[in-house]
C-alpha distance (Angstrom), angle and dihedral (degrees) to the residues before:
residue distance angle dihedral
M1 . . .
D2 3.80 . .
G3 3.78 95.1 .
S4 3.76 134.6 -107.6
K5 3.79 143.9 -117.2
V6 3.79 123.1 -121.1
C7 3.78 114.1 -149.8
P8 3.83 109.0 -125.1
N9 3.80 89.2 -151.2
C10 3.82 103.8 54.1
G11 3.81 103.3 4.8
R12 3.79 95.3 -120.2
Q13 3.79 119.1 152.0
N14 3.82 113.3 -123.0
L15 3.78 136.4 -178.3
A16 3.81 115.3 -81.3
E17 3.81 92.3 -114.2
A18 3.81 95.0 47.0
Q19 3.81 117.6 123.2
W20 3.80 96.9 -173.7
C21 3.79 129.1 41.7
A22 3.81 113.1 -108.0
G23 3.79 89.1 -147.2
C24 3.79 106.9 49.1
G25 3.81 104.3 2.0
S26 3.81 95.4 -117.6
N27 3.80 118.9 154.2
I28 3.81 107.2 -101.1
S29 3.81 98.2 165.4
S30 3.81 90.4 115.7
V31 3.80 95.2 48.0
A32 3.78 111.8 107.9
A33 3.80 116.6 -122.9
S34 3.80 116.5 -123.2
Q35 3.79 129.9 -158.1
A36 3.76 111.9 -89.2
E37 3.79 92.6 -145.5
G38 3.75 110.0 96.5
S39 3.78 93.7 16.5
W40 3.76 89.5 97.6
Q41 3.77 126.1 50.9
Q42 3.78 134.2 -175.6
G43 3.76 115.3 -90.5
S44 3.79 125.1 -143.8
Y45 3.80 90.2 -85.6
G46 3.79 96.3 46.4
Q47 3.82 93.2 -100.2
P48 3.80 122.3 130.9
Q49 3.79 110.9 -96.2
E50 3.80 125.4 -164.3
Q51 3.78 116.0 -123.7
S52 3.78 120.0 -114.6
S53 3.83 90.8 -112.0
M54 3.80 87.7 77.2
S55 3.78 95.0 54.1
Y56 3.78 118.5 117.5
S57 3.78 117.2 -101.9
P58 3.82 110.1 -160.9
Q59 3.78 94.5 -170.8
G60 3.79 91.7 51.6
A61 3.79 93.2 48.0
F62 3.80 91.7 44.7
G63 3.79 90.1 50.8
Q64 3.78 91.5 50.8
A65 3.80 92.5 51.0
R66 3.79 90.8 47.2
Q67 3.79 90.4 51.6
Q68 3.81 91.4 50.7
I69 3.80 91.1 49.3
T70 3.79 92.2 48.8
S71 3.79 91.4 48.4
A72 3.82 92.6 48.9
I73 3.80 92.0 49.4
Q74 3.79 92.7 48.0
M75 3.81 89.2 53.7
R76 3.80 92.1 63.6
S77 3.79 92.3 88.0
Q78 3.81 87.5 63.4
T79 3.80 100.0 38.3
D80 3.82 109.6 31.6
E81 3.78 100.6 65.4
V82 3.79 111.7 -174.4
L83 3.79 103.7 -151.0
P84 3.81 118.1 -149.1
I85 3.78 113.2 -114.2
Y86 3.80 91.0 -123.9
W87 3.81 87.2 78.5
I88 3.81 87.0 86.3
L89 3.80 86.8 69.0
L90 3.79 93.9 61.7
P91 3.83 95.7 83.9
I92 3.80 88.7 46.6
L93 3.79 89.4 51.2
G94 3.79 88.7 54.9
I95 3.81 91.6 52.0
V96 3.82 93.3 47.0
L97 3.78 90.7 48.4
S98 3.79 89.4 50.5
V99 3.83 91.4 54.5
V100 3.81 92.9 46.3
L101 3.79 93.1 49.1
T102 3.80 90.5 47.7
V103 3.81 89.9 57.0
F104 3.82 94.7 49.3
L105 3.81 102.9 30.7
G106 3.76 102.6 30.2
W107 3.75 133.5 -101.2
F108 3.80 99.5 -73.6
I109 3.82 100.2 44.4
G110 3.80 96.4 34.1
L111 3.78 94.9 49.4
G112 3.80 92.1 44.3
V113 3.80 94.9 50.9
G114 3.78 91.6 42.2
M115 3.79 92.6 52.9
I116 3.79 91.0 49.4
V117 3.80 90.8 52.4
F118 3.80 91.0 45.6
G119 3.80 91.3 50.6
A120 3.79 92.7 47.6
L121 3.80 93.0 51.3
L122 3.80 92.3 46.6
A123 3.81 90.5 48.2
V124 3.80 91.5 53.6
L125 3.81 90.8 50.5
V126 3.81 94.6 48.8
Y127 3.80 91.5 46.5
K128 3.80 91.6 51.2
L129 3.81 92.9 48.5
I130 3.81 93.6 50.7
N131 3.79 95.4 39.8
R132 3.80 96.0 51.6
Q133 3.80 89.1 47.6
N134 3.81 89.9 54.7
E135 3.80 94.0 46.1
H136 3.79 92.6 49.0
I137 3.80 91.6 49.5
K138 3.80 91.0 53.8
R139 3.80 93.3 47.8
E140 3.77 94.7 46.6
T141 3.81 92.1 47.9
V142 3.81 89.3 59.1
L143 3.80 91.5 44.6
R144 3.81 94.4 51.3
G145 3.79 91.9 49.4
A146 3.80 92.5 49.0
L147 3.80 91.8 47.8
M148 3.80 91.6 53.1
T149 3.79 90.1 49.0
L150 3.80 90.5 49.3
I151 3.79 93.0 51.1
R152 3.81 93.2 46.3
D153 3.80 92.2 48.1
K154 3.80 93.7 49.1
A155 3.80 90.8 47.3
R156 3.81 91.6 50.0
E157 3.78 90.7 48.1
Q158 3.81 91.2 52.9
Y159 3.83 95.1 37.6
K160 3.81 90.6 -118.3
E161 3.80 100.6 123.8
Q162 3.81 91.8 124.2
V163 3.79 92.8 46.5
I164 3.80 93.8 61.7
S165 3.81 98.7 26.8
G166 3.81 92.1 110.5
Q167 3.78 93.6 53.2
V168 3.81 92.3 45.7
A169 3.81 91.2 50.4
T170 3.80 90.4 51.4
M171 3.80 91.9 48.1
E172 3.78 90.7 50.8
S173 3.80 90.8 49.3
I174 3.82 92.2 50.7
N175 3.79 90.7 46.0
Q176 3.80 92.1 51.8
E177 3.79 91.5 48.3
A178 3.79 91.3 49.9
S179 3.81 91.9 48.0
Y180 3.80 89.6 52.9
K181 3.80 100.5 42.1
E182 3.81 103.3 31.4
Q183 3.77 100.9 70.2
E184 3.78 122.6 167.1
N185 3.79 116.4 -111.4
N186 3.79 125.2 -145.6
A187 3.81 102.8 -105.7
V188 3.80 94.3 -156.3
L189 3.81 92.8 48.3
F190 3.79 92.7 47.9
T191 3.81 90.2 49.0
I192 3.80 89.6 55.2
M193 3.81 91.1 45.5
A194 3.80 89.1 55.0
F195 3.83 88.3 71.5
I196 3.81 96.8 45.7
P197 3.83 117.0 91.0
L198 3.82 113.7 -109.1
L199 3.81 92.3 4.4
Q200 3.78 88.8 70.2
F201 3.79 88.6 64.9
Y202 3.79 90.1 57.1
V203 3.80 88.9 54.8
L204 3.79 89.9 52.2
Y205 3.82 90.0 46.5
V206 3.81 92.8 54.7
L207 3.80 93.8 45.5
T208 3.81 91.6 47.8
K209 3.80 98.0 44.7
H210 3.81 102.4 41.2
P211 3.85 103.6 65.3
Y212 3.81 95.4 56.0
E213 3.81 96.2 46.6
H214 3.80 92.4 42.8
D215 3.81 91.7 49.4
Q216 3.82 91.7 49.8
R217 3.80 92.3 53.1
W218 3.78 93.6 46.8
H219 3.79 92.4 48.1
A220 3.83 91.5 50.5
F221 3.81 91.4 46.1
T222 3.80 94.6 51.1
Q223 3.80 91.0 48.8
Q224 3.80 88.9 59.0
V225 3.80 90.1 47.0
Q226 3.79 88.9 52.5
Y227 3.82 93.7 49.7
A228 3.81 94.1 45.9
G229 3.78 93.1 42.4
G230 3.78 91.1 53.1
Q231 3.80 89.2 58.6
L232 3.81 90.4 51.6
G233 3.79 100.3 46.0
L234 3.81 95.6 -97.4
N235 3.80 107.1 125.2
I236 3.79 97.4 -161.0
M237 3.77 105.3 165.5
T238 3.77 118.1 -157.8
P239 3.82 107.7 -136.6
S240 3.78 116.1 -115.1
W241 3.76 98.7 -111.7
K242 3.75 129.1 145.9
T243 3.76 116.4 -112.5
L244 3.77 115.9 -116.7
P245 3.81 115.4 -85.5
R246 3.79 118.1 -107.1
R247 3.79 110.7 -103.9
S248 3.79 118.6 -150.4
F249 3.80 111.2 -140.6
I250 3.80 91.6 -165.1
L251 3.81 92.6 51.5
F252 3.80 93.0 46.4
F253 3.79 90.5 47.8
I254 3.80 94.6 50.9
I255 3.80 93.9 46.2
S256 3.82 90.8 48.7
I257 3.81 90.6 54.3
I258 3.79 92.1 49.0
F259 3.81 95.4 40.1
T260 3.81 112.1 22.7
P261 3.85 96.8 -167.1
F262 3.83 86.7 65.9
M263 3.81 85.5 79.3
L264 3.79 87.4 76.6
Y265 3.79 90.3 60.8
W266 3.79 89.6 45.9
L267 3.80 90.0 54.9
Y268 3.79 88.8 47.4
V269 3.83 90.1 55.6
L270 3.82 92.5 48.0
I271 3.79 89.4 54.3
D272 3.79 101.8 37.2
D273 3.82 103.1 42.2
P274 3.83 93.7 63.7
N275 3.81 88.8 42.4
E276 3.80 90.3 57.5
H277 3.79 92.2 46.2
Y278 3.80 92.3 52.1
K279 3.80 93.2 49.0
A280 3.81 92.6 49.7
Q281 3.79 92.2 46.9
W282 3.80 90.6 51.2
Q283 3.80 89.3 58.1
F284 3.80 90.4 57.0
E285 3.80 91.9 45.4
D286 3.80 92.4 50.3
Q287 3.81 90.9 53.7
L288 3.79 90.1 45.9
M289 3.80 91.4 54.3
V290 3.80 90.4 52.7
Q291 3.83 89.2 57.2
L292 3.80 93.0 48.3
R293 3.80 96.7 53.3
């Protein structure tokens, strides 16, 4: 036999080439396969009997989930970049510099240099907005998975799987939806697209639409974590924060065409909405860490 993988979460035996556990769906791609020979021994009635090494250890699984949660939360200082609001002034700075250079260096040179500076500053801003979105998605994906593992392990330990089955099913549904809809975008490609007519509107569409939908999913997910945790002795309180307002790309686009300075407010929204989401999520994570100590 080629060997097998034992899921550290539920103890199920899987094929050696399996990436996901057939029992609980946990990622087991990093689990080393062991030889199947010797892993089974004859029982007193001549039937195969699994060795004790394959038995489920709730404390070990709980500790692993806790470690993953702690690691994901610690990563927020590197992924959840709260951008200062003054970043909306960078494009304006490029325009002002262009006017000043035109006065001192002439129309052709001044305007050319000014436009280059303006483009460079705008490129940096777009790259930062897309990149922090990608990094946050990756961190939160790990955190959601670890939270579901934690809840399942605690429920199994207390024999309360049925009690919180509804909440777990909802969490899994939200997690699957997020995995499908919250795809990472190439930050360099999107930065280039920001300077291409028509494609630049798609960049604005993605940056405008994502924060609200992402915030809604996270808020719904943490509510289920709170309900399930309460049944298991984990008093994880979801902070009373307002979800982000829905932003209409079409409305923002039309107003910007009619009144160009509105673009400054649009930039403000693109910067501040993710900032507010990060800060609110940190509150939940801080309370979660208190419960896991």
